C-alpha positions as CSV (number, residue, x, y, z in Angstrom):
1,M,100.0,32.8,125.4
2,L,100.0,32.5,121.6
3,G,103.8,32.1,121.7
4,L,103.4,29.1,124.1
5,F,100.8,27.5,121.9
6,E,103.0,27.9,118.8
7,K,105.8,25.9,120.6
8,L,103.3,23.2,121.7
9,T,102.0,23.0,118.1
10,A,105.5,22.3,116.9
11,T,105.7,19.4,119.3
12,F,102.6,17.8,117.7
13,D,103.9,18.3,114.1
14,F,103.1,14.8,112.7
15,N,103.8,15.9,109.1
16,K,107.5,15.2,109.8
17,Y,106.6,11.5,109.9
18,V,104.9,11.4,106.5
19,G,107.0,9.4,104.1
20,K,109.2,8.0,106.9
21,L,110.2,4.4,106.9
22,N,108.2,2.0,109.0
23,V,110.8,0.3,111.2
24,D,108.9,-0.3,114.4
25,N,105.5,-1.4,115.7
26,G,102.4,0.5,116.7
27,A,103.2,0.5,120.4
28,L,106.5,2.3,119.9
29,K,104.9,4.8,117.4
30,L,102.2,5.7,120.0
31,Q,104.8,6.2,122.7
32,Y,107.1,8.6,120.8
33,R,104.7,10.2,118.3
34,F,101.8,10.7,120.7
35,M,102.4,10.0,124.4
36,A,105.8,11.7,124.7
37,P,104.8,15.0,123.0
38,M,101.5,15.0,124.9
39,L,103.2,14.7,128.3
40,L,105.9,17.3,127.4
41,A,103.2,19.7,126.4
42,A,101.2,19.0,129.6
43,S,104.3,19.7,131.7
44,V,104.5,23.1,130.1
45,I,100.8,23.8,130.5
46,V,100.7,23.1,134.2
47,T,103.4,25.7,134.8
48,A,101.7,28.4,132.7
49,Q,99.9,30.7,135.1
50,Q,98.1,32.6,132.4
51,F,95.8,29.6,132.0
52,I,95.0,28.8,135.7
53,G,96.0,32.0,137.5
54,Q,97.6,31.7,140.9
55,R,98.5,28.0,141.6
56,I,97.2,28.3,145.2
57,A,95.2,30.9,147.1
58,C,94.5,30.5,150.8
59,I,91.9,32.3,152.8
60,Q,92.6,32.8,156.5
61,S,90.1,32.2,159.3
62,T,91.3,35.4,161.0
63,Q,91.8,38.9,159.6
64,N,95.1,38.7,157.7
65,T,97.2,37.6,160.7
66,I,99.6,35.9,158.3
67,P,100.8,37.7,155.1
68,E,99.1,36.2,152.1
69,N,102.2,35.4,150.2
70,V,103.7,33.7,153.2
71,L,100.6,31.6,153.8
72,N,100.3,30.6,150.1
73,T,103.9,29.6,149.8
74,Y,103.9,27.7,153.1
75,C,100.7,25.7,152.2
76,Y,101.9,25.0,148.6
77,F,105.2,23.4,149.7
78,V,104.2,21.9,153.1
79,G,101.0,20.4,151.7
80,T,97.2,20.6,152.2
81,T,94.6,18.1,153.4
82,T,91.1,17.0,152.7
83,K,88.8,14.5,154.5
84,N,88.1,11.2,152.9
85,N,84.4,11.1,154.0
86,Q,81.7,13.6,153.3
87,T,79.2,14.4,156.1
88,S,76.3,16.8,156.4
89,D,78.2,19.3,158.4
90,F,81.0,19.7,155.7
91,P,80.6,23.1,154.0
92,H,82.7,22.0,151.1
93,R,83.6,18.6,149.6
94,G,86.3,17.0,151.7
95,I,86.5,20.0,154.1
96,G,85.0,20.0,157.6
97,P,85.7,19.7,161.3
98,E,88.1,17.1,162.8
99,K,86.4,13.8,163.6
100,E,87.8,10.6,165.0
101,D,86.1,8.4,162.4
102,V,87.0,10.6,159.4
103,M,90.4,10.0,157.9
104,S,92.4,12.9,156.4
105,M,94.2,12.7,153.0
106,R,97.4,14.8,152.6
107,H,98.2,16.2,149.2
108,L,101.9,16.8,148.5
109,Y,102.4,15.8,144.9
110,Y,101.1,18.8,143.0
111,Q,104.3,20.8,143.2
112,W,106.1,17.9,141.4
113,V,103.5,17.3,138.6
114,A,105.4,19.4,136.0
115,Y,108.7,17.6,136.6
116,Y,107.0,14.2,136.7
117,L,105.2,14.7,133.4
118,F,108.4,15.9,131.8
119,F,110.2,12.8,133.1
120,L,107.5,10.5,131.7
121,G,107.7,12.3,128.3
122,I,111.4,11.5,128.1
123,L,110.8,8.0,129.3
124,F,108.2,7.3,126.5
125,F,110.7,8.6,123.9
126,S,113.5,6.3,125.2
127,G,112.1,3.2,123.4
128,H,112.3,5.0,120.0
129,W,115.8,6.3,120.8
130,L,116.9,2.8,121.9
131,W,115.7,1.2,118.7
132,K,117.3,3.9,116.5
133,S,120.6,3.3,118.2
134,L,120.3,-0.5,117.7
135,E,118.8,-0.5,114.2
136,K,121.4,1.9,112.8
137,H,119.4,2.7,109.7
138,R,120.0,-0.8,108.2
139,L,116.5,-1.0,106.7
140,A,116.8,2.6,105.3
141,K,120.1,1.7,103.5
142,I,118.5,-1.4,101.9
143,T,115.4,0.3,100.7
144,A,117.1,3.6,99.7
145,G,116.4,4.7,96.1
146,F,113.1,2.8,95.8
147,E,110.8,5.7,96.6
148,L,109.9,6.3,93.0
149,A,111.2,3.1,91.5
150,K,107.8,1.9,90.3
151,Y,107.7,4.8,87.8
152,S,111.0,3.5,86.3
153,L,109.0,1.0,84.2
154,Y,108.0,3.9,82.0
155,C,111.4,5.7,81.9
156,D,114.3,4.7,79.6
157,K,116.3,7.7,81.0
158,P,116.5,9.2,84.5
159,L,113.9,11.8,85.1
160,G,114.5,13.9,88.3
161,N,114.5,11.5,91.2
162,I,113.0,8.8,89.1
163,P,115.7,6.3,88.1
164,S,115.9,4.8,84.6
165,R,114.7,1.3,83.9
166,Q,118.4,0.1,83.7
167,Q,119.2,1.8,87.1
168,R,116.2,0.2,88.6
169,D,117.1,-3.3,87.4
170,K,120.7,-2.8,88.7
171,K,119.3,-1.7,92.1
172,L,117.0,-4.7,92.2
173,G,119.9,-7.0,91.6
174,E,121.9,-5.4,94.4
175,I,119.1,-5.5,96.9
176,T,118.3,-9.2,96.0
177,D,121.9,-10.2,96.5
178,L,122.0,-8.3,99.8
179,L,118.8,-9.9,101.1
180,W,120.0,-13.4,100.1
181,N,123.3,-12.9,101.8
182,R,121.5,-11.8,105.0
183,I,119.3,-14.9,104.8
184,K,122.3,-17.3,104.1
185,H,124.4,-15.9,107.0
186,N,121.4,-15.5,109.4
187,V,122.1,-11.8,109.8
188,N,118.4,-11.1,110.2
189,M,118.4,-12.9,113.6
190,D,120.3,-10.1,115.2
191,W,118.0,-7.4,113.7
192,T,114.8,-9.2,114.7
193,L,115.9,-10.1,118.2
194,K,116.8,-6.5,118.9
195,L,113.4,-5.4,117.6
196,I,111.6,-7.9,119.9
197,I,113.7,-6.7,122.9
198,V,112.7,-3.1,122.2
199,E,109.0,-4.2,121.9
200,V,109.3,-5.9,125.3
201,Y,110.9,-2.8,126.6
202,A,107.9,-0.7,125.3
203,L,105.5,-3.0,127.2
204,F,107.7,-2.7,130.3
205,I,107.7,1.1,130.1
206,A,103.9,1.3,129.8
207,L,103.5,-1.0,132.8
208,F,106.1,0.8,134.8
209,V,104.5,4.2,134.2
210,F,101.1,2.7,135.2
211,W,102.6,1.5,138.5
212,L,104.8,4.6,139.1
213,T,102.0,7.0,138.6
214,D,99.9,5.2,141.1
215,V,102.7,5.4,143.7
216,F,103.2,9.1,142.8
217,L,99.6,9.9,143.6
218,G,99.8,8.2,146.9
219,G,99.1,4.6,146.1
220,N,96.0,2.6,147.1
221,G,94.8,2.5,143.5
222,A,94.7,6.3,143.1
223,F,95.7,5.9,139.5
224,A,95.3,2.1,138.9
225,S,91.6,2.2,139.6
226,M,90.9,5.9,138.7
227,T,87.3,7.0,138.0
228,V,85.9,10.4,137.4
229,D,84.8,10.6,141.0
230,S,88.1,9.3,142.5
231,A,90.1,11.6,140.2
232,F,88.4,14.7,141.7
233,K,89.2,13.3,145.2
234,T,92.8,12.8,144.3
235,F,93.0,16.3,142.7
236,P,90.8,18.5,144.9
237,T,90.5,22.1,144.1
238,E,89.4,23.0,147.7
239,T,91.7,22.0,150.6
240,T,92.6,23.0,154.1
241,C,96.0,24.1,155.5
242,I,97.1,24.6,159.1
243,F,99.7,27.3,159.9
244,Y,101.2,27.4,163.4
245,K,102.9,30.5,164.8
246,Y,103.8,32.0,168.2
247,G,101.3,34.4,169.7
248,P,102.0,37.6,171.8
249,S,102.3,35.6,175.0
250,G,104.6,33.0,173.5
251,S,101.9,30.3,173.1
252,I,101.5,28.4,169.8
253,Q,98.5,29.6,167.8
254,K,96.8,27.4,165.2
255,H,95.5,29.1,162.1
256,D,93.2,27.3,159.7
257,A,93.1,28.3,156.1
258,L,90.9,27.3,153.1
259,C,93.0,26.9,150.0
260,I,92.0,26.9,146.4
261,L,94.3,24.7,144.3
262,A,93.7,26.1,140.8
263,T,96.6,23.9,139.5
264,N,94.4,20.8,140.1
265,I,91.8,22.0,137.6
266,V,94.3,21.2,134.9
267,N,95.9,18.2,136.7
268,V,92.7,16.2,137.1
269,Y,92.0,16.2,133.3
270,I,95.7,15.6,132.4
271,F,95.8,12.5,134.6
272,M,92.4,11.2,133.5
273,I,93.5,11.4,129.8
274,M,96.8,9.9,130.8
275,F,95.1,7.0,132.5
276,V,93.1,6.1,129.3
277,A,96.2,6.6,127.1
278,V,98.5,4.3,129.3
279,V,95.8,1.6,129.3
280,I,95.7,1.8,125.5
281,L,99.5,1.7,125.3
282,I,99.6,-1.4,127.5
283,T,97.0,-3.1,125.4
284,V,98.7,-2.3,122.1
285,A,102.1,-3.3,123.3
286,A,100.8,-6.6,124.7
287,L,98.9,-7.3,121.4
288,A,102.1,-6.6,119.4
289,L,104.0,-9.2,121.4
290,A,101.1,-11.6,121.0
291,W,101.4,-11.1,117.3
292,R,105.1,-11.9,117.4
293,F,104.3,-15.1,119.3
294,I,101.7,-16.2,116.9
295,G,103.9,-15.3,113.9
296,F,106.7,-17.5,115.3
297,F,104.4,-20.6,114.9
298,M,102.4,-19.5,111.8
299,Y,104.9,-17.6,109.6
300,R,105.0,-20.4,107.0
301,S,101.2,-20.7,106.8
302,D,99.8,-19.6,103.5
303,W,96.6,-18.0,104.9
304,F,98.5,-16.3,107.7
305,N,100.7,-14.5,105.2
306,R,97.6,-13.0,103.7
307,V,97.1,-10.8,106.8
308,T,100.7,-9.6,106.7
309,P,102.5,-7.1,104.4
310,F,103.3,-10.0,102.1
311,N,99.6,-10.0,101.1
312,H,100.5,-7.0,98.8
313,I,102.3,-9.4,96.5
314,N,100.1,-12.5,96.8
315,S,98.2,-11.8,93.6
316,L,101.4,-10.7,91.8
317,V,103.7,-13.7,92.5
318,D,103.1,-17.3,91.4
319,D,102.7,-20.0,94.0
320,H,106.1,-21.6,93.1
321,A,108.1,-18.4,93.9
322,R,106.1,-17.8,97.1
323,T,106.7,-21.4,98.2
324,T,110.4,-21.2,97.4
325,V,111.0,-18.1,99.4
326,F,108.7,-18.8,102.4
327,K,110.0,-22.2,103.0
328,T,113.6,-21.0,102.9
329,L,113.0,-18.2,105.4
330,N,113.3,-18.7,109.1
331,Y,111.2,-16.6,111.5
332,F,113.8,-13.9,111.8
333,D,114.1,-13.6,108.1
334,W,110.4,-13.5,107.7
335,V,110.0,-10.6,110.2
336,F,112.8,-8.6,108.4
337,M,111.3,-9.3,104.9
338,N,107.9,-8.1,106.2
339,Y,109.4,-4.7,107.1
340,V,111.1,-4.6,103.7
341,A,107.7,-5.3,102.1
342,E,106.1,-2.4,104.1
343,N,108.6,0.1,102.9
344,V,108.8,-0.8,99.2
345,D,105.9,-0.5,96.7
346,S,104.3,-3.8,95.7
347,V,105.4,-3.8,92.1
348,T,109.1,-3.3,93.0
349,Y,108.9,-5.8,95.9
350,R,107.3,-8.4,93.6
351,D,110.4,-8.2,91.3
352,V,112.7,-8.5,94.3
353,F,110.7,-11.5,95.5
354,V,110.8,-13.3,92.2
355,Q,114.5,-12.6,91.7
356,L,115.1,-13.9,95.3
357,A,113.2,-17.1,94.5
358,E,115.4,-17.6,91.4
359,L,118.5,-16.9,93.4
360,I,117.6,-19.4,96.0
361,K,116.9,-22.1,93.4
362,S,120.2,-21.4,91.6
363,D,122.3,-21.4,94.8
364,C,120.7,-24.4,96.5
365,G,120.2,-26.5,93.3
366,D,118.8,-29.9,94.0
367,E,118.8,-29.2,97.8
368,V,115.6,-27.3,97.3
369,D,113.0,-29.2,95.3
370,D,109.3,-28.5,94.9
371,E,108.2,-31.1,97.4
372,Q,110.4,-29.7,100.1
373,L,109.3,-26.1,99.4
374,R,105.6,-26.8,99.8
375,L,103.9,-24.3,102.2
376,V,102.4,-25.5,105.4
377,S,98.6,-25.1,105.1
378,N,96.6,-24.8,108.3
């Protein structure tokens, strides 16, 4: 048991993300940092019999006519049933005599839960994998070497991983030239469009999982409109099973069995937590796309940039430099520069920002005057 929990703890090791570059949005982070490991861990837990004991245990109505292991195996794979309605002559919830006006619910999904949860865990990780394969560490290459650059202001010589002031200034010039070349040749359009496509994919995955899980549990809103009460109906711990066999005279005998589904004790809580988590994922992914949509129309607005990563440098850069850069950027450049701002300390980014403004003025000359570079105020 302890060995299993040690493996699951490694799955939730969030320390490995400390200090990592921020190259995606919150929806993707929730999917691969939280949802994927949670589902992978859940797929392991539902198969661990030391937590729940025997997955299914059936009690016969007659004295051991059918071997216990045969009955348990049969009922587990063929499926069990419960009644949808509860009446006064039902000894257990969902278990009672056959009635014409009472519908039966068949349960067949539980043997596939572990595989299904594992599949969803891989699916939620696919968005991160897709973005990594498309992004190809471009942002990391641009911001590499700036982790301790802010301390270079006090170092005339290199000190460990801290570059000297001269090395820092050289790196600042290189990154400024690189950013300006990306802006001039509209390279950032490709990067930003791929990011938005992956963000749309993240929303699609969350919606797809919501729909697929409802189908997996039998449809009719079993997952889409899940409540605590409906969850226990979908994952009953007490069910019935009918086993048919030939009697001594060759006639078919019907044997009723009461089955205890211990595996559903775990399943019900896993899927209730999963319901809340998927709803949160859908909301966050939708808000992320709404933010992109708003940013497309507002990215040149002065006050709008005060609620973006650019706000870190608003008090460090004069209005003229901010106006020059913001008016030159298109939306795709603006998104990319926001991610650069998130991954570089404010002092270093201020210097890059000022040098970029000077580079724009020197390259564009009279084409970029102060009147043309006035920010749109809303």
